[in-house]
SELUMNU-510532 format. One line per 8 residues: their letters; for each residue x, y, z of N, C-alpha, C. Coordinates in pm, 1 decimal, decimal comma. Layout:
a = X Y Z X Y Z X Y Z | ...
This chain:
mpinnakp = 76,5 -124,3 10,7 -0,3 6,2 5,6 91,2 125,1 8,4 | 78,0 210,6 -113,4 175,5 326,6 -107,3 121,3 424,4 1,1 | 226,3 491,9 41,3 201,2 607,3 142,9 179,8 721,5 73,0 | 70,8 793,4 97,1 51,1 924,5 30,3 10,5 1027,4 122,3 | 106,5 1130,9 160,9 72,8 1226,4 242,6 24,1 1359,4 182,0 | 18,9 1348,0 50,2 -17,1 1484,6 -16,4 -161,7 1508,3 -1,1 | -188,9 1627,8 13,1 -331,7 1682,6 36,9 -408,1 1692,9 -93,7 | -531,1 1650,8 -102,5 -597,5 1668,7 -216,8 -604,5 1828,2 -270,7
apkaenap = -610,0 1835,1 -392,1 -624,9 1974,6 -444,8 -753,7 2042,4 -423,0 | -754,7 2160,2 -385,4 -893,9 2218,3 -356,0 -993,4 2223,4 -470,5 | -1122,3 2209,0 -449,5 -1216,8 2215,0 -549,2 -1224,7 2348,7 -607,2 | -1275,0 2355,0 -728,4 -1279,8 2481,5 -799,2 -1372,5 2568,9 -727,8 | -1480,7 2529,3 -669,6 -1568,3 2612,6 -610,1 -1516,1 2677,9 -468,7 | -1405,6 2598,0 -423,3 -1335,6 2660,1 -295,7 -1225,4 2741,4 -319,2 | -1192,1 2756,7 -453,4 -1082,5 2833,9 -493,8 -1107,9 2981,3 -481,9 | -1018,0 3065,2 -441,9 -1041,5 3211,9 -440,9 -1071,3 3279,2 -566,6
afpefssi = -1143,1 3366,6 -572,6 -1187,5 3431,7 -710,0 -1074,4 3521,7 -749,3 | -1035,8 3514,6 -880,9 -944,6 3618,6 -936,0 -1010,2 3706,5 -1031,7 | -1038,1 3824,3 -995,6 -1111,9 3919,0 -1093,8 -1035,6 3930,5 -1229,7 | -912,5 3924,5 -1223,2 -834,7 3964,0 -1354,2 -870,9 3841,9 -1457,9 | -914,0 3732,0 -1407,8 -933,4 3620,7 -1506,7 -1060,1 3635,1 -1584,8 | -1147,6 3741,1 -1545,6 -1270,7 3748,8 -1608,8 -1252,3 3799,1 -1762,5 | -1144,8 3853,3 -1786,3 -1119,8 3892,8 -1932,8 -1014,8 3820,6 -1997,1 | -981,6 3701,1 -1948,5 -897,0 3594,9 -1998,8 -976,1 3486,6 -2073,9
epskpaai = -968,2 3460,5 -2197,9 -1028,9 3346,0 -2257,6 -968,8 3209,9 -2218,0 | -1071,8 3110,6 -2188,4 -1014,9 2984,0 -2149,9 -908,0 2926,5 -2234,1 | -914,3 2944,4 -2364,6 -823,8 2877,7 -2452,9 -676,5 2929,0 -2449,0 | -664,2 3052,3 -2380,1 -522,1 3110,8 -2380,7 -427,7 3031,1 -2292,8 | -459,4 2996,5 -2168,1 -370,0 2918,5 -2093,9 -332,1 2783,2 -2165,9 | -427,6 2721,8 -2230,4 -403,7 2585,2 -2297,4 -310,7 2615,7 -2416,0 | -330,1 2728,4 -2487,5 -232,9 2756,6 -2595,3 -92,0 2769,4 -2550,5 | -85,0 2836,0 -2439,5 48,7 2862,3 -2374,9 112,5 2742,7 -2343,3
siaptnat = 40,2 2642,1 -2277,0 99,7 2519,5 -2235,4 145,4 2428,3 -2340,1 | 81,5 2430,9 -2457,8 115,6 2347,0 -2566,3 219,0 2406,8 -2671,3 | 267,6 2530,6 -2645,3 366,7 2599,5 -2717,3 500,5 2629,9 -2637,3 | 580,7 2516,1 -2638,4 710,0 2527,5 -2561,4 805,9 2628,1 -2630,8 | 790,1 2637,6 -2756,5 891,5 2731,6 -2830,0 873,5 2884,1 -2789,5 | 746,0 2905,8 -2727,4 713,0 3054,1 -2687,8 747,4 3072,7 -2536,3 | 802,0 2966,2 -2465,8 817,7 2972,0 -2328,4 916,6 3078,9 -2287,6 | 1022,5 3109,8 -2363,1 1108,0 3207,5 -2328,3 1057,4 3341,7 -2359,4
qlsaknvr = 955,2 3362,1 -2423,9 899,5 3486,8 -2455,2 770,2 3524,5 -2377,6 | 731,7 3434,5 -2292,0 631,0 3472,4 -2200,6 659,7 3580,5 -2102,6 | 575,4 3660,7 -2074,9 599,0 3771,1 -1969,6 582,3 3712,7 -1842,2 | 619,4 3773,2 -1735,3 592,6 3741,0 -1595,1 447,2 3728,6 -1572,7 | 376,1 3813,4 -1621,4 225,8 3816,1 -1614,1 165,5 3689,9 -1656,5 | 208,7 3645,0 -1775,4 153,4 3533,4 -1840,6 196,4 3400,1 -1762,0 | 312,5 3404,7 -1719,4 360,9 3286,8 -1639,8 272,2 3288,3 -1500,9 | 243,7 3401,7 -1440,1 170,4 3404,4 -1312,3 21,5 3355,3 -1353,5
yssltira = -25,4 3395,1 -1455,9 -168,0 3355,9 -1489,9 -168,6 3202,8 -1519,6 | -70,7 3156,0 -1586,9 -66,0 3008,0 -1619,2 -63,1 2923,7 -1508,4 | 30,6 2969,0 -1403,4 42,9 2884,4 -1288,4 -68,2 2892,6 -1199,9 | -145,8 2996,1 -1184,8 -270,5 3013,1 -1111,0 -379,3 2926,9 -1177,4 | -369,9 2931,0 -1307,1 -482,9 2855,9 -1385,0 -458,2 2695,5 -1349,9 | -339,1 2657,4 -1355,0 -315,1 2512,3 -1329,2 -344,8 2479,9 -1189,7 | -315,3 2565,4 -1108,7 -333,1 2537,8 -961,8 -479,0 2526,2 -921,1 | -567,1 2613,1 -1005,4 -708,6 2622,5 -989,1 -785,6 2503,9 -1048,7
l = -723,8 2425,2 -1131,1 -797,1 2319,4 -1202,2 -824,6 2201,0 -1093,9
């Protein structure tokens, strides 16, 4: 039996609201995640948005 001390990820309904996400289209984080060639061109703002999006899923 594997030992798993990791806590489950919070549900979306329990995640804090980010007002700045209201103007972001859902397809944009996915497009960023599947385009590794653009990784060096991402701004700090986009990196912050994509990491928050991944954490909120």
